[in-house]
RODO-2510 file (C-alpha; in nm, 4 decimals, decimal comma):
residues 258
     n   res          X          Y          Z
     1     x    -3,4479     7,1787    -0,5640
     2     x    -3,3731     6,8059    -0,6484
     3     x    -3,3256     6,5225    -0,3869
     4     x    -3,2109     6,1709    -0,4367
     5     x    -3,2602     5,9045    -0,1473
     6     x    -3,0050     5,6066    -0,1719
     7     x    -2,9698     5,2869     0,0430
     8     x    -2,6419     5,2546    -0,0967
     9     x    -2,5702     4,9050     0,0875
    10     x    -2,2219     5,0482     0,1036
    11     x    -2,1478     5,0493    -0,2050
    12     x    -2,1562     4,6007    -0,2263
    13     x    -2,3924     4,4839    -0,5525
    14     x    -2,7442     4,3166    -0,5223
    15     x    -2,6454     4,0476    -0,7632
    16     x    -2,2173     4,0091    -0,7941
    17     x    -2,1330     4,1159    -0,4056
    18     x    -1,8389     4,2933    -0,5388
    19     x    -1,7743     4,6259    -0,3519
    20     x    -1,7651     4,9316    -0,6480
    21     x    -1,8359     5,2886    -0,4979
    22     x    -1,7670     5,4391    -0,8377
    23     x    -2,1416     5,2545    -0,9838
    24     x    -2,2979     5,4592    -0,6946
    25     x    -2,1068     5,7675    -0,8078
    26     x    -2,1789     5,7293    -1,1482
    27     x    -2,5157     5,6864    -1,0824
    28     x    -2,5595     5,9969    -0,8611
    29     x    -2,4016     6,2261    -1,0885
    30     x    -2,5835     6,1061    -1,3630
    31     x    -2,9242     6,2682    -1,1409
    32     x    -2,6917     6,5861    -1,0726
    33     x    -2,9446     6,6200    -0,7242
    34     x    -2,9223     6,9460    -0,4616
    35     x    -2,9068     6,6726    -0,1907
    36     x    -2,8493     6,3725    -0,1230
    37     x    -2,9564     6,1125     0,1493
    38     x    -2,7431     5,8137     0,1423
    39     x    -2,8334     5,4721     0,4132
    40     x    -2,5847     5,1958     0,4977
    41     x    -2,2640     5,4158     0,4218
    42     x    -1,8976     5,3145     0,5719
    43     x    -1,6536     5,5064     0,6897
    44     x    -1,2987     5,3364     0,7477
    45     x    -1,4729     4,9894     0,7225
    46     x    -1,2714     4,7070     0,5363
    47     x    -1,5368     4,5715     0,3210
    48     x    -1,5253     4,8910     0,1352
    49     x    -1,1480     4,9503     0,1139
    50     x    -1,1221     5,1582     0,3859
    51     x    -1,2817     5,4670     0,2334
    52     x    -1,4809     5,7194     0,3756
    53     x    -1,7601     5,6906     0,1287
    54     x    -1,9320     6,0357     0,2675
    55     x    -1,5696     6,2140     0,1556
    56     x    -1,4789     6,0446    -0,1431
    57     x    -1,8805     6,0742    -0,3147
    58     x    -1,8376     6,4753    -0,1996
    59     x    -1,5088     6,5484    -0,3954
    60     x    -1,5290     6,3462    -0,6865
    61     x    -1,9090     6,5333    -0,8013
    62     x    -1,8618     6,8205    -0,5545
    63     x    -2,0964     6,8869    -0,2767
    64     x    -1,9433     7,1556    -0,0523
    65     x    -2,1296     7,0433     0,2460
    66     x    -2,1696     6,7172     0,3865
    67     x    -2,2441     6,5005     0,6892
    68     x    -2,2215     6,1649     0,8221
    69     x    -2,3557     6,0064     1,0993
    70     x    -2,2670     5,7178     1,2005
    71     x    -2,4694     5,4362     1,4054
    72     x    -2,2859     5,1545     1,4084
    73     x    -1,9805     5,1083     1,5357
    74     x    -1,7781     4,7950     1,4208
    75     x    -1,4136     4,6306     1,4815
    76     x    -1,2618     4,8544     1,2004
    77     x    -1,4971     5,1550     1,1000
    78     x    -1,8432     5,2515     1,1589
    79     x    -2,1509     5,3080     0,9063
    80     x    -2,4346     5,5036     0,9249
    81     x    -2,6480     5,7549     0,7230
    82     x    -2,4748     6,0186     0,5068
    83     x    -2,6496     6,3517     0,3789
    84     x    -2,4858     6,5608     0,1118
    85     x    -2,5568     6,9093     0,0045
    86     x    -2,4845     7,2135    -0,2726
    87     x    -2,6751     7,4784    -0,0212
    88     x    -2,4577     7,5707     0,3531
    89     x    -2,5736     7,3301     0,6277
    90     x    -2,6642     7,5639     0,8603
    91     x    -2,6842     7,2926     1,2035
    92     x    -2,6794     6,8927     1,1755
    93     x    -2,7285     6,6599     1,4643
    94     x    -2,7254     6,2805     1,4689
    95     x    -3,0538     6,1562     1,6327
    96     x    -3,0298     5,8222     1,8340
    97     x    -3,3634     5,6403     1,7134
    98     x    -3,2259     5,2640     1,8932
    99     x    -3,4808     5,0901     2,0524
   100     x    -3,4031     4,8717     2,3142
   101     x    -3,3019     4,5079     2,2113
   102     x    -3,2449     4,6050     1,8446
   103     x    -2,9672     4,7144     1,5878
   104     x    -2,8105     5,0506     1,6354
   105     x    -3,0004     5,2866     1,4367
   106     x    -3,0143     5,6742     1,3901
   107     x    -3,1879     5,9797     1,1656
   108     x    -2,9197     6,2484     1,1027
   109     x    -3,1022     6,6061     1,0919
   110     x    -2,9841     6,8786     0,9241
   111     x    -3,1107     7,2095     0,8355
   112     x    -3,0099     7,3600     0,4908
   113     x    -2,9989     7,7171     0,3890
   114     x    -3,1985     7,7464     0,0099
   115     x    -3,1412     8,0706    -0,1843
   116     x    -3,4264     8,0929    -0,4051
   117     x    -3,6728     8,3612    -0,4788
   118     x    -3,4323     8,5778    -0,3665
   119     x    -3,3887     8,4694    -0,0444
   120     x    -3,2592     8,2602     0,1959
   121     x    -3,5287     7,9637     0,2532
   122     x    -3,4696     7,7262     0,5298
   123     x    -3,5255     7,3275     0,4861
   124     x    -3,5076     7,1107     0,7528
   125     x    -3,4294     6,7444     0,5861
   126     x    -3,3739     6,4328     0,8531
   127     x    -3,2296     6,1174     0,6704
   128     x    -3,3750     5,7666     0,8130
   129     x    -3,3033     5,4111     0,8110
   130     x    -3,5854     5,2872     1,0835
   131     x    -3,6065     4,9081     1,1841
   132     x    -3,7685     4,5807     1,0533
   133     x    -4,0816     4,5430     1,2988
   134     x    -4,3772     4,7751     1,2689
   135     x    -4,3679     4,8752     1,6826
   136     x    -4,0050     4,9711     1,6354
   137     x    -4,0701     5,2067     1,3460
   138     x    -4,3605     5,3560     1,5539
   139     x    -4,1901     5,4335     1,8350
   140     x    -3,8910     5,6040     1,6299
   141     x    -4,0944     5,8138     1,4678
   142     x    -4,2626     5,9455     1,7996
   143     x    -3,8982     5,9819     1,9339
   144     x    -3,7888     6,1424     1,6486
   145     x    -4,0873     6,4102     1,6339
   146     x    -4,0234     6,4635     1,9501
   147     x    -3,6376     6,5053     1,9541
   148     x    -3,5221     6,8452     1,9887
   149     x    -3,4125     6,9957     1,6830
   150     x    -3,7697     6,8991     1,5826
   151     x    -4,0202     6,9505     1,8554
   152     x    -4,0068     7,3169     1,8295
   153     x    -4,0913     7,2829     1,4483
   154     x    -4,4574     7,4239     1,3514
   155     x    -4,6564     7,2850     1,0407
   156     x    -4,5235     7,5785     0,8582
   157     x    -4,1764     7,5157     0,8507
   158     x    -4,0286     7,3361     0,5595
   159     x    -3,9570     6,9594     0,6527
   160     x    -3,8049     6,6866     0,4705
   161     x    -3,8096     6,3367     0,6116
   162     x    -3,6053     6,0745     0,3004
   163     x    -3,4745     5,7827     0,3368
   164     x    -3,5335     5,3660     0,4068
   165     x    -3,8191     5,3342     0,6385
   166     x    -3,8381     4,9218     0,5792
   167     x    -4,2046     4,9689     0,5697
   168     x    -4,3536     4,7190     0,3282
   169     x    -4,6975     4,8341     0,4479
   170     x    -4,6557     5,1880     0,4155
   171     x    -4,8450     5,2510     0,7491
   172     x    -4,6042     5,4839     0,8645
   173     x    -4,7719     5,7290     0,5583
   174     x    -5,1233     5,6980     0,7110
   175     x    -4,9924     5,6883     1,0571
   176     x    -4,8426     5,9893     1,3122
   177     x    -4,6475     6,1134     1,0257
   178     x    -4,9581     6,2195     0,8108
   179     x    -5,1440     6,2850     1,1821
   180     x    -4,8427     6,5741     1,2137
   181     x    -4,8629     6,6765     0,8405
   182     x    -4,6219     6,4633     0,6301
   183     x    -4,7892     6,4189     0,2731
   184     x    -4,6158     6,1485     0,0910
   185     x    -4,4214     6,2883    -0,2277
   186     x    -4,2731     5,9604    -0,3604
   187     x    -4,6148     5,8421    -0,4323
   188     x    -4,8661     5,5834    -0,2409
   189     x    -5,0246     5,2566    -0,3120
   190     x    -4,9887     5,2056    -0,7015
   191     x    -4,8235     5,5471    -0,7464
   192     x    -4,5516     5,4437    -0,5258
   193     x    -4,2375     5,4322    -0,6559
   194     x    -4,0958     5,0616    -0,5853
   195     x    -3,7437     5,0577    -0,5023
   196     x    -3,6226     4,7300    -0,3452
   197     x    -3,5207     4,4695    -0,4300
   198     x    -3,3455     4,6856    -0,7147
   199     x    -3,3211     4,3337    -0,9425
   200     x    -3,6666     4,3660    -0,9545
   201     x    -3,8389     4,5830    -0,7007
   202     x    -4,1711     4,4877    -0,5581
   203     x    -4,1544     4,7080    -0,2360
   204     x    -4,1970     5,1036    -0,1479
   205     x    -3,9284     5,1282     0,1023
   206     x    -3,7365     5,4153     0,0086
   207     x    -3,9883     5,6934     0,0717
   208     x    -3,9341     6,1031     0,0886
   209     x    -4,2317     6,2890     0,3155
   210     x    -4,2628     6,6185     0,2731
   211     x    -4,4458     6,8806     0,5139
   212     x    -4,4430     7,3325     0,4922
   213     x    -4,3752     7,5492     0,1750
   214     x    -4,2617     7,2502    -0,0462
   215     x    -4,4629     7,2130    -0,3794
   216     x    -4,4896     7,0702    -0,7370
   217     x    -4,3263     6,7383    -0,6641
   218     x    -4,1910     6,5021    -0,9216
   219     x    -4,0616     6,1735    -0,8688
   220     x    -3,9348     5,8699    -0,9980
   221     x    -3,7083     5,5482    -0,9028
   222     x    -3,3901     5,5619    -1,0774
   223     x    -3,4011     5,3260    -1,4018
   224     x    -3,0460     5,2809    -1,4950
   225     x    -2,9350     4,9235    -1,5181
   226     x    -2,6527     5,0399    -1,3165
   227     x    -2,8653     5,1327    -0,9990
   228     x    -3,0060     4,7977    -1,0420
   229     x    -2,6690     4,6560    -0,9494
   230     x    -2,4576     4,9141    -0,7587
   231     x    -2,6872     4,8431    -0,4776
   232     x    -3,0160     4,6383    -0,3077
   233     x    -3,2174     4,9098    -0,3403
   234     x    -3,3018     5,1761    -0,6065
   235     x    -3,2712     5,5397    -0,5278
   236     x    -3,5661     5,7732    -0,5630
   237     x    -3,5381     6,1460    -0,6957
   238     x    -3,7617     6,3798    -0,6421
   239     x    -3,7547     6,7703    -0,7885
   240     x    -3,9459     6,9826    -0,5698
   241     x    -4,0513     7,3491    -0,5233
   242     x    -3,8668     7,5320    -0,2258
   243     x    -4,1614     7,8506    -0,2075
   244     x    -4,1434     8,1432     0,0368
   245     x    -4,3863     8,1069     0,2804
   246     x    -4,6674     8,3939     0,3944
   247     x    -4,5250     8,7184     0,5750
   248     x    -4,7006     8,5669     0,9044
   249     x    -4,4763     8,2968     0,8641
   250     x    -4,1338     8,3592     0,7671
   251     x    -3,9341     8,2658     1,0495
   252     x    -3,5752     8,1865     0,9546
   253     x    -3,6668     8,2708     0,5937
   254     x    -3,3945     8,5995     0,5120
   255     x    -3,3836     8,8395     0,2195
   256     x    -3,0861     8,7467     0,0255
   257     x    -2,8477     9,0900     0,0167
   258     x    -2,5807     9,1749    -0,1667
***
């Protein structure tokens, strides 16, 4: 399974400040991900010509399943996170991560059914865009892990947390998420994929963390010149194997019949 995560900056270019959503579409189409988690996605906003960016990307590339989670309402339109998938989305929820006195933010949760190894395997994907302060981010991670859709999942459940962490120091990778069994699949320290700013990346703000029966990770940041101009962040692409759990931990996994 290939996942791409990207803060698309509403499709507004990093240097020319020009809205051109075709650049976003072309970059994502180049990498052909099975699952896309995007942040700063517009819906019906004048700055992006009123486009429903989630639906537009889904229709052009051909994602049959997609969800938009609005976090910020504007005078005209709104913006938030979007998750697109080639695999069925069985359940979804937009989890409010707004810290008092700070900008509205959310985590878009989707439960996917991935056919692999002759089974229908359950993968839980969380699409995040966290706050700017360390205290805010720590609170948001606690709230996420204690939310109704997440708290019942055990450490064996396949779970992916991906998106814009706004975490320059990598503290989240070493903190509560690590304590809860998550590992960073996009590298740490000198091996981390640097994604911000796109024209000369020095920060690994965009990360993918995983837990459960997911393996064989290979990650890279996009090195296309088009990606550098399309947004102020670079996308991260990660390939992983969704593996069956042991018989004792089968849970919601089901054999493919017919």
